[in-house]
Structure formats: structure tokens, C-alpha cells
Backbone as CSV, one residue per row, in Angstrom:
resi,resn,N_x,N_y,N_z,CA_x,CA_y,CA_z,C_x,C_y,C_z
1,MET,0.860,-1.260,0.076,-0.096,0.042,0.096,0.887,1.267,-0.083
2,ILE,0.699,2.137,-1.038,1.311,3.330,-1.010,0.457,4.550,-0.234
3,LEU,0.841,5.192,0.599,0.011,6.123,1.345,0.689,7.681,1.348
4,LYS,-0.228,8.470,1.039,0.298,9.927,1.066,-0.804,10.748,1.940
5,ARG,-0.019,11.566,2.722,-0.993,12.294,3.420,-0.806,13.890,3.049
6,PHE,-1.913,14.666,2.966,-2.114,15.965,2.630,-2.677,16.837,3.776
7,VAL,-2.066,17.800,4.147,-2.714,18.655,5.199,-3.505,19.850,4.671
8,VAL,-4.694,20.101,4.712,-5.432,21.006,3.971,-6.450,21.752,4.849
9,GLY,-6.875,22.870,4.471,-7.832,23.726,5.005,-7.426,24.512,6.223
10,LYS,-8.196,25.168,6.811,-8.127,26.296,7.677,-7.750,25.674,9.236
11,ILE,-8.090,24.399,9.420,-7.972,23.685,10.534,-7.040,22.418,10.341
12,SER,-6.258,22.458,9.519,-5.255,21.541,8.987,-5.679,20.132,9.227
13,THR,-6.828,19.658,8.300,-7.283,18.405,8.210,-6.496,17.528,7.384
14,ASN,-6.281,16.116,7.959,-5.434,15.277,7.132,-6.391,14.658,6.204
15,ALA,-5.915,14.690,4.905,-6.581,13.963,3.817,-5.529,12.885,3.300
16,TYR,-5.806,11.707,3.156,-5.158,10.578,2.800,-5.345,10.095,1.460
17,ILE,-4.549,9.635,0.660,-4.809,8.900,-0.523,-3.937,7.673,-0.432
18,ILE,-4.528,6.412,-0.725,-3.878,5.244,-0.508,-4.156,4.540,-1.961
19,HIS,-3.343,3.772,-2.373,-3.353,3.170,-3.745,-2.572,1.732,-3.706
20,ASP,-2.943,0.865,-4.466,-2.384,-0.332,-4.669,-1.232,-0.012,-5.769
21,LYS,0.057,-0.382,-5.611,1.149,-0.083,-6.539,1.118,-0.687,-7.687
22,HIS,0.190,-2.158,-7.696,0.290,-2.955,-8.832,-0.848,-2.543,-9.682
23,THR,-2.141,-2.284,-9.189,-3.286,-2.144,-9.929,-3.451,-0.637,-10.246
24,LEU,-3.070,0.237,-9.359,-3.187,1.759,-9.273,-4.455,2.064,-8.905
25,ASP,-5.380,1.159,-8.374,-6.670,1.459,-7.648,-6.389,2.308,-6.481
26,ALA,-7.170,3.269,-6.204,-6.937,4.181,-5.280,-8.215,4.516,-4.509
27,ALA,-7.903,4.976,-3.230,-9.264,5.643,-2.597,-8.600,6.866,-1.765
28,VAL,-9.450,7.916,-1.457,-9.168,9.069,-0.636,-9.999,8.978,0.721
29,ILE,-9.372,9.044,1.744,-9.896,9.140,3.113,-9.829,10.541,3.646
30,ASP,-11.124,10.883,3.646,-11.515,12.447,4.161,-10.767,13.389,3.398
31,PRO,-11.308,13.703,2.267,-10.412,14.473,1.181,-10.501,15.962,1.710
32,GLY,-10.976,16.446,2.811,-10.780,17.874,3.136,-11.412,18.806,2.234
33,ASP,-10.691,19.828,1.965,-11.336,21.001,0.997,-10.375,21.293,-0.155
34,ASN,-9.431,20.575,-0.439,-8.668,21.047,-1.517,-8.489,19.941,-2.456
35,SER,-9.661,20.201,-3.412,-9.657,19.051,-4.477,-8.584,19.089,-5.478
36,LYS,-8.098,20.430,-5.788,-7.015,20.599,-6.878,-5.937,19.796,-6.394
37,LEU,-5.398,20.040,-5.098,-4.134,19.361,-4.578,-4.313,17.704,-4.821
38,LEU,-5.490,17.274,-4.504,-5.720,15.812,-4.561,-5.775,15.358,-5.957
39,ILE,-6.515,16.217,-6.887,-6.648,15.740,-8.271,-5.229,15.715,-8.944
40,ASP,-4.467,16.831,-8.573,-3.240,16.860,-9.288,-2.344,15.523,-8.995
41,TYR,-2.330,14.980,-7.701,-1.705,13.980,-7.209,-2.141,12.773,-8.015
42,ILE,-3.520,12.568,-8.042,-4.087,11.464,-8.604,-3.797,11.291,-9.969
43,ASN,-3.776,12.520,-10.710,-3.541,12.423,-12.127,-2.004,12.202,-12.507
44,LYS,-1.006,12.815,-11.697,0.318,12.590,-11.923,0.691,11.231,-11.719
45,ASN,-0.052,10.332,-10.818,0.361,9.041,-10.568,-0.412,8.005,-11.334
46,ASN,-1.403,8.538,-12.291,-2.370,7.780,-13.044,-3.161,6.776,-12.213
47,LEU,-3.590,7.427,-11.069,-4.340,6.575,-10.297,-5.815,6.295,-10.814
48,ASN,-6.342,5.178,-10.255,-7.853,5.081,-10.636,-8.636,5.385,-9.296
49,LEU,-9.294,6.391,-9.063,-9.860,6.678,-7.731,-11.245,6.066,-7.831
50,ASN,-11.283,4.846,-6.978,-12.518,4.085,-6.763,-13.489,4.582,-5.757
51,HIS,-12.862,5.036,-4.613,-13.515,5.170,-3.516,-13.245,6.644,-2.810
52,ILE,-14.160,7.362,-2.291,-14.113,8.423,-1.482,-14.645,8.030,0.018
53,ILE,-13.785,7.686,0.943,-14.232,7.206,2.254,-14.139,8.312,3.169
54,LEU,-15.356,8.352,4.061,-15.340,9.425,4.968,-15.510,8.848,6.414
55,THR,-14.581,9.317,7.441,-14.502,8.656,8.641,-15.807,9.224,9.455
56,HIS,-16.337,10.545,8.926,-17.477,11.116,9.690,-17.776,12.161,8.821
57,HIS,-18.892,13.048,9.188,-19.522,13.855,8.356,-19.266,15.330,8.456
58,HIS,-18.298,15.719,9.303,-17.919,17.125,9.656,-17.346,17.798,8.385
59,TYR,-17.670,19.173,8.167,-17.243,19.937,6.846,-16.010,19.922,6.480
60,ASP,-15.028,19.783,7.623,-13.569,20.087,7.284,-13.042,18.680,6.543
61,HIS,-13.829,17.642,6.691,-13.374,16.472,6.071,-13.957,16.119,4.631
62,ILE,-15.056,16.735,4.229,-15.889,16.498,3.211,-16.038,17.443,2.128
63,GLY,-15.170,18.659,2.240,-15.524,19.668,1.287,-14.992,19.434,-0.250
64,ALA,-14.101,18.382,-0.376,-13.706,17.982,-1.806,-14.474,17.035,-2.491
65,VAL,-15.469,16.441,-1.679,-16.123,15.112,-2.118,-16.701,15.467,-3.513
66,LYS,-17.512,16.508,-3.625,-18.233,16.843,-4.959,-17.305,16.865,-6.194
67,ASP,-16.260,17.617,-6.006,-15.367,17.766,-7.038,-14.499,16.502,-7.461
68,LEU,-14.345,15.650,-6.503,-13.802,14.370,-6.798,-14.635,13.413,-7.548
69,LYS,-15.890,13.405,-7.063,-16.736,12.607,-7.468,-17.080,13.009,-8.872
70,LYS,-17.316,14.240,-9.143,-17.483,14.722,-10.648,-16.380,14.300,-11.712
71,GLN,-15.209,14.408,-11.109,-13.896,14.213,-11.863,-13.788,12.780,-12.098
72,TYR,-14.030,11.789,-11.127,-13.663,10.409,-11.312,-14.783,9.447,-11.204
73,ASN,-16.065,10.054,-11.037,-17.217,9.179,-10.800,-17.103,8.075,-9.666
74,SER,-16.390,8.402,-8.627,-15.916,7.442,-7.401,-17.146,7.339,-6.660
75,ASP,-17.182,6.307,-5.864,-18.265,5.900,-4.762,-17.954,6.845,-3.835
76,VAL,-19.112,7.259,-2.965,-18.862,8.101,-1.619,-19.394,6.955,-0.589
77,LEU,-18.572,6.746,0.541,-18.798,6.021,1.525,-18.826,6.388,2.800
78,ILE,-19.920,6.216,3.557,-19.878,6.766,5.072,-20.714,5.643,5.811
79,HIS,-20.461,5.809,7.240,-21.249,4.931,7.869,-22.690,5.363,7.856
80,LYS,-23.688,4.457,8.092,-25.166,4.849,8.106,-25.534,5.682,9.040
81,LYS,-24.930,5.820,10.176,-25.410,6.759,11.193,-25.032,8.292,10.886
82,ASP,-24.016,8.316,9.933,-23.578,9.821,9.575,-24.140,10.190,8.229
83,LEU,-25.054,9.493,7.777,-25.705,9.813,6.442,-26.565,11.170,6.591
84,LYS,-27.401,11.419,7.605,-28.130,12.391,7.655,-27.040,13.635,7.794
85,GLY,-26.214,13.643,8.698,-25.099,14.748,8.885,-24.452,15.066,7.459
86,LEU,-24.239,14.092,6.689,-23.596,14.532,5.431,-24.396,15.364,4.647
87,LYS,-25.687,15.054,4.741,-26.679,15.789,3.867,-27.040,17.088,4.512
88,ASN,-26.972,17.194,5.652,-27.704,18.384,6.427,-26.360,19.367,6.768
89,PRO,-26.509,20.624,6.089,-25.435,21.599,6.333,-25.261,22.091,7.873
90,SER,-26.397,21.969,8.566,-26.358,22.357,9.989,-25.679,21.290,10.728
91,ILE,-25.793,20.050,10.615,-25.196,19.030,11.162,-23.799,18.858,10.882
92,ASN,-23.476,18.967,9.714,-21.995,18.788,9.277,-21.174,20.145,9.418
93,LEU,-21.859,21.139,9.856,-21.265,22.386,10.406,-20.792,23.247,9.291
94,SER,-21.027,22.901,7.998,-20.657,23.755,7.032,-21.634,25.017,6.812
95,LYS,-22.590,25.048,7.426,-23.528,26.277,7.277,-23.165,27.289,8.477
96,GLN,-22.330,26.868,9.422,-21.789,27.658,10.566,-20.555,28.138,10.230
97,SER,-19.761,27.662,9.183,-18.221,27.674,8.880,-17.686,28.766,8.036
98,ASN,-18.749,29.817,7.793,-18.481,30.828,6.742,-18.047,30.302,5.595
99,ARG,-18.600,29.139,4.989,-18.263,28.652,3.571,-19.496,28.358,3.103
100,ASN,-19.444,27.863,1.852,-20.674,27.316,1.086,-21.214,26.126,1.944
101,SER,-22.543,26.072,2.085,-23.145,25.003,2.893,-22.975,23.729,1.746
102,ILE,-22.597,22.441,2.534,-22.337,21.324,2.007,-23.399,20.247,2.278
103,SER,-24.063,19.759,0.915,-24.960,18.674,1.331,-24.524,17.475,0.253
104,ILE,-24.299,16.344,0.786,-23.808,15.369,-0.132,-24.604,14.058,0.062
105,ASP,-24.874,13.284,-1.015,-25.421,12.087,-0.920,-24.462,10.825,-1.054
106,ALA,-24.295,9.943,0.035,-23.447,8.853,-0.239,-24.117,7.803,-1.050
107,ASN,-23.276,6.906,-1.631,-23.990,6.112,-2.593,-23.464,4.694,-2.191
108,LYS,-22.681,4.563,-1.008,-22.409,3.169,-0.450,-22.423,3.394,0.985
109,ILE,-23.108,2.530,1.782,-23.286,2.784,3.252,-22.391,1.680,3.869
110,LEU,-21.811,2.133,4.846,-20.739,1.306,5.918,-21.412,0.893,7.100
111,SER,-21.132,-0.250,7.574,-21.395,-0.667,8.932,-20.172,-1.171,9.561
112,ASN,-20.256,-1.422,11.116,-19.023,-2.077,11.454,-18.816,-3.619,10.825
113,GLY,-17.595,-3.777,10.534,-17.088,-4.950,9.889,-17.187,-4.886,8.396
114,SER,-17.626,-3.771,7.642,-17.594,-3.737,6.283,-16.252,-3.876,5.892
115,VAL,-16.036,-4.399,4.663,-14.694,-4.489,4.162,-14.524,-3.697,2.771
116,ILE,-13.723,-2.853,2.544,-13.625,-1.984,1.372,-12.227,-2.483,0.697
117,LYS,-12.429,-2.766,-0.561,-11.404,-3.218,-1.480,-10.662,-2.240,-2.326
118,ILE,-9.344,-2.027,-2.244,-8.877,-1.126,-3.060,-7.798,-1.758,-3.798
119,GLY,-7.938,-2.427,-4.959,-7.210,-3.345,-5.545,-6.877,-4.461,-4.609
120,ASN,-5.660,-4.792,-4.196,-5.466,-5.886,-3.376,-5.395,-5.351,-1.830
121,ILE,-5.700,-4.259,-1.636,-5.639,-3.717,-0.273,-7.298,-3.932,0.223
122,SER,-7.308,-4.307,1.428,-8.539,-4.412,2.248,-8.430,-3.494,3.405
123,LEU,-9.646,-2.690,3.569,-9.746,-1.800,4.758,-11.075,-2.358,5.572
124,GLU,-10.995,-2.560,6.739,-11.986,-2.997,7.751,-12.511,-1.943,8.288
125,VAL,-13.793,-1.775,8.345,-14.572,-0.553,9.051,-14.650,-0.990,10.507
126,ILE,-14.454,-0.094,11.368,-14.546,-0.279,12.738,-15.469,0.862,13.235
127,HIS,-16.611,0.725,13.577,-17.551,1.753,14.229,-17.020,2.205,15.487
128,THR,-16.768,3.430,15.591,-16.143,3.977,16.715,-16.802,5.273,17.077
129,PRO,-17.950,5.227,17.533,-18.824,6.463,17.824,-18.293,7.088,19.007
130,GLY,-18.669,8.508,19.243,-18.257,9.328,20.303,-18.003,10.781,19.691
131,HIS,-17.166,10.954,18.694,-17.034,12.343,18.177,-18.182,12.544,17.199
132,THR,-18.828,11.632,16.552,-20.115,11.584,15.946,-20.543,10.196,16.156
133,LYS,-21.938,9.988,15.774,-22.692,8.663,15.993,-22.216,7.653,14.963
134,GLY,-21.774,8.158,13.752,-21.415,7.237,12.665,-19.861,7.196,12.623
135,GLY,-19.178,7.803,13.376,-17.738,7.916,13.362,-17.089,6.459,13.239
136,ILE,-16.126,6.402,12.158,-15.424,5.057,11.863,-13.825,5.275,11.933
137,CYS,-13.170,4.208,12.187,-11.854,4.115,11.974,-11.630,2.904,10.809
138,LEU,-10.629,2.899,10.163,-10.149,1.972,8.969,-8.958,1.126,9.283
139,LYS,-9.225,-0.003,9.408,-7.844,-0.998,9.718,-7.480,-1.687,8.392
140,ALA,-6.282,-1.410,7.916,-5.707,-1.972,6.770,-5.211,-3.412,7.213
141,LYS,-6.122,-4.372,6.517,-5.725,-5.724,6.932,-4.435,-6.164,6.381
142,HIS,-3.892,-7.114,7.563,-2.374,-7.477,7.272,-1.308,-6.576,7.404
143,GLN,-1.616,-5.387,7.836,-0.695,-4.205,8.175,-1.170,-3.541,9.583
144,ASP,-0.307,-3.003,10.233,-0.386,-2.307,11.625,-0.807,-0.867,11.460
145,ILE,-1.751,-0.611,10.549,-2.232,0.825,10.203,-3.541,0.965,10.485
146,ILE,-3.816,1.833,11.180,-5.369,2.254,11.202,-5.709,3.868,11.100
147,PHE,-6.684,4.074,10.376,-6.840,5.566,10.081,-8.172,5.786,11.035
148,THR,-7.844,6.773,11.930,-8.746,7.039,13.153,-9.610,8.282,12.989
149,GLY,-9.517,8.913,11.976,-10.390,10.210,11.767,-10.492,11.082,12.885
150,ASP,-11.491,11.325,13.451,-11.389,12.415,14.667,-11.745,11.703,15.851
151,THR,-11.611,10.262,15.849,-11.792,9.593,17.028,-10.610,9.576,18.101
152,LEU,-9.353,9.461,17.470,-8.180,9.411,18.326,-7.013,10.099,17.610
153,PHE,-6.452,10.974,18.399,-5.285,11.712,17.826,-4.040,11.229,18.662
154,ASN,-2.947,11.847,18.255,-1.727,11.495,18.842,-1.703,12.133,20.191
155,ASP,-2.343,13.066,20.394,-2.345,13.947,21.751,-3.606,14.037,22.268
156,GLY,-4.714,13.296,21.856,-5.921,13.739,22.583,-6.971,12.678,21.802
157,ILE,-8.228,13.211,22.084,-9.401,12.452,21.272,-10.344,13.486,20.669
158,GLY,-11.253,13.017,20.016,-12.262,13.895,19.177,-13.076,14.721,20.208
159,ARG,-13.396,15.746,19.684,-14.393,16.700,20.509,-15.756,15.951,20.844
160,LEU,-16.244,16.269,21.910,-17.561,15.796,22.165,-18.819,16.655,22.292
161,ASP,-18.482,18.020,21.899,-19.452,18.991,22.133,-20.172,19.467,20.664
162,LEU,-19.951,18.710,19.566,-20.420,18.874,18.436,-21.622,18.140,18.031
163,PRO,-22.466,18.418,17.247,-23.599,17.340,16.714,-23.199,16.018,16.614
164,GLY,-23.833,15.158,17.470,-23.527,13.649,17.362,-22.454,13.235,18.360
165,GLY,-21.744,14.159,19.094,-20.804,13.719,19.979,-21.429,13.260,21.362
166,SER,-20.745,12.248,22.066,-21.105,11.724,23.220,-20.143,11.276,23.950
167,GLU,-19.899,11.667,25.255,-18.876,11.117,26.193,-19.216,9.715,26.487
168,GLU,-20.500,9.338,26.564,-20.692,7.960,26.949,-20.281,7.004,25.863
169,ASP,-20.605,7.608,24.547,-20.026,6.764,23.375,-18.735,6.643,23.109
170,MET,-17.825,8.063,23.490,-16.472,7.878,23.314,-15.738,6.928,24.570
171,VAL,-16.260,7.031,25.608,-15.749,6.194,26.545,-15.869,4.692,26.233
172,ASN,-16.972,4.425,25.873,-17.173,2.858,25.468,-16.168,2.558,24.171
173,THR,-16.084,3.521,23.235,-15.162,3.355,22.244,-13.712,3.097,22.725
174,ILE,-13.471,3.866,23.334,-11.901,3.969,23.904,-11.844,2.621,24.769
175,LYS,-12.600,2.331,25.752,-12.396,1.226,26.757,-12.624,-0.122,25.862
176,ASN,-13.547,-0.199,25.120,-13.907,-1.605,24.685,-13.474,-1.943,23.215
177,ILE,-12.979,-0.798,22.585,-12.481,-1.096,21.027,-10.883,-0.657,20.941
178,ILE,-10.602,0.571,21.153,-9.305,1.232,21.023,-8.319,0.675,22.078
179,SER,-8.586,0.235,23.305,-7.720,-0.089,24.208,-7.249,-1.581,23.923
180,LYS,-7.924,-2.145,23.002,-7.446,-3.568,22.704,-6.483,-3.582,21.598
181,TRP,-6.348,-2.370,20.821,-5.337,-2.364,19.920,-3.956,-2.644,20.278
182,ASP,-3.141,-3.433,19.495,-1.702,-3.766,19.691,-0.882,-2.729,19.920
183,ASN,0.281,-2.599,20.616,1.050,-1.456,20.765,1.893,-1.093,19.509
184,ASN,1.904,-2.036,18.585,2.705,-1.717,17.320,1.747,-1.139,16.187
185,ILE,0.402,-0.970,16.630,-0.488,-0.254,15.555,-0.109,1.146,15.445
186,HIS,0.027,1.551,14.094,0.323,3.016,14.015,-1.020,3.763,13.372
187,ILE,-1.312,4.761,14.220,-2.642,5.560,13.833,-2.416,6.735,12.875
188,TYR,-3.112,6.874,12.024,-3.288,7.961,11.046,-4.279,8.782,11.412
189,PRO,-4.440,9.784,12.096,-5.564,10.513,12.604,-6.175,11.485,11.498
190,GLY,-7.152,12.209,11.836,-7.619,13.179,11.068,-7.044,14.689,11.058
191,HIS,-6.488,14.804,12.214,-5.765,16.147,12.507,-4.350,15.648,13.132
192,GLY,-3.268,16.406,12.838,-1.975,16.164,13.590,-1.231,14.937,13.059
193,ASN,-0.164,14.720,13.665,0.708,13.534,13.229,0.352,12.114,13.786
194,GLY,0.754,11.225,12.999,0.538,9.856,13.536,1.198,9.545,14.646
195,ASP,0.969,8.269,15.201,1.812,7.762,16.262,1.590,6.168,16.461
196,THR,2.281,5.606,17.399,2.033,4.294,17.722,1.128,4.223,19.083
197,MET,0.534,3.145,18.960,-0.432,2.821,20.169,0.436,2.709,21.515
198,LYS,1.613,2.452,21.381,2.453,2.250,22.580,2.785,3.643,22.937
199,ASN,2.915,4.630,22.213,3.088,6.128,22.671,1.897,6.845,23.210
200,ILE,0.825,6.249,22.510,-0.382,6.721,22.975,-0.678,6.556,24.410
201,ARG,-0.412,5.175,24.612,-0.675,4.561,26.019,0.368,5.408,26.986
202,LEU,1.352,5.928,26.680,2.353,6.592,27.577,2.012,8.029,27.633
203,ARG,1.542,8.680,26.565,1.628,10.140,26.386,0.273,10.842,26.119
204,ASN,-0.741,10.056,25.657,-2.036,10.739,25.274,-2.904,10.751,26.642
205,GLU,-2.968,11.978,27.197,-3.619,12.197,28.510,-5.092,11.841,28.501
206,ASP,-5.685,12.444,27.517,-7.007,12.138,27.324,-7.531,10.516,27.317
207,TYR,-6.627,9.960,26.445,-6.681,8.553,26.524,-6.537,7.827,28.002
208,ARG,-5.490,8.205,28.386,-5.094,7.502,29.670,-6.002,8.036,30.883
209,TYR,-6.744,9.062,30.918,-7.820,9.638,31.700,-8.916,8.666,31.686
210,ILE,-9.470,8.427,30.439,-10.528,7.615,30.170,-10.163,6.155,30.769
211,ILE,-9.045,5.685,30.247,-8.648,4.213,30.694,-8.638,4.102,32.402
212,ASN,-8.168,5.103,32.910,-7.731,5.053,34.425,-8.968,5.452,35.141
213,LEU,-9.938,6.228,34.668,-11.113,6.789,35.451,-12.364,5.987,35.414
214,TYR,-12.405,5.596,34.092,-13.916,4.865,33.920,-13.737,3.278,34.203
């Protein structure tokens, strides 16, 4: 798997393009709002963009979706519990962000355990509510890589005070799902730098607070 990170937008959202080096099939995970940057990379590398995968519905992760779908006729994938937010500018916060309102229809619906194929790459969907009701992480099968969206960062966890946020859900996600990930798992979050679960257990104060308190 070839992985490229782009940091885009006013709040430095991570957009990832992954592709199979043999088939050149590709997916964008959370395309942010800079479609030109992504399109230039895709075209330069002769990639076949099959999927636009959204870890959740917030505006800073979805702004480039329409341009990419129009350019490549790619599938748009999101968890079923974030479908409404993807469609509704008030829920995805684009209406409040001093930008054009964003309303998107997904044409492929994800649930926990869904598997997304990108050439010979397989991504397993892990439903991780907390930041939103339909927030997901994506585990690359046979590799120690998980894309965590805004569920888990190297230095914190996703906000709980936005539409769909829930402290109860986040605590359950951290304690019952993320705490079971091996130390050698490397996370690729929606903002900031990646890190290993070993370091997160040592240094991520929000993670440690939840594990120790609840």
C-alpha cells in the first residue's frame, strides 16, 4: 500500500490517498477541502480513484467530495449513522463555518465490519462512535495501520461537544475497542501527526484519563 498524506484547510485536516502499487486502484480518506491538490496527485500518478471514504460527516473532512466525485465518478462511502449529517449543512457544520453549505449523498453505506477493497488492499470498518454517531476507523488488513479520523489523535481524542458527540459513546469506544489495539498499531488521525499505540498509552492524557477513571 502506498500512502500519501495531505494537510488541507484552515484547521489542518489530514486527507489521505492510498493506492495499490500494482493495480493503481486508489481511495481518498477524508478529502478535506482542497480538491485541486488531490486531483493533481491522482492524475500525476495515473491512479484510478474508486472510493471516497469518509470517517465522519464534519465539513472539514468532506469539502472536496463533490469535485472528486464529478472528476472520477467515485463511490462515496460513509457509516449509516452519519448519512443524515452528510446531507444536512447544519449538522455537518458547513452552514456555520462561513463557507458554502455542503450537502452530499453517499452511494455506499458502511457498517461495523464492512470491508472496502482497493485493488489488493482491504480496509476493515470499525464503528467508533463518540465524536459523531457514525464515526469510523479503518484498519488496513495484514498491516499495523489504522486511520482514526477524529476519534483518536496522537495527543487527544475527538471533541464531544459537536452534533452527534457523546461522552458515553467515546468512553465505550476507547475502553472496549481502542484499548484492545496492539502497541505496534500506527494510527493516522484526522488532524496532527500519526503515532503508535505504544506512545499513545504513554503520552495521550485524554486516552489515559478515560482508561484510568472509567
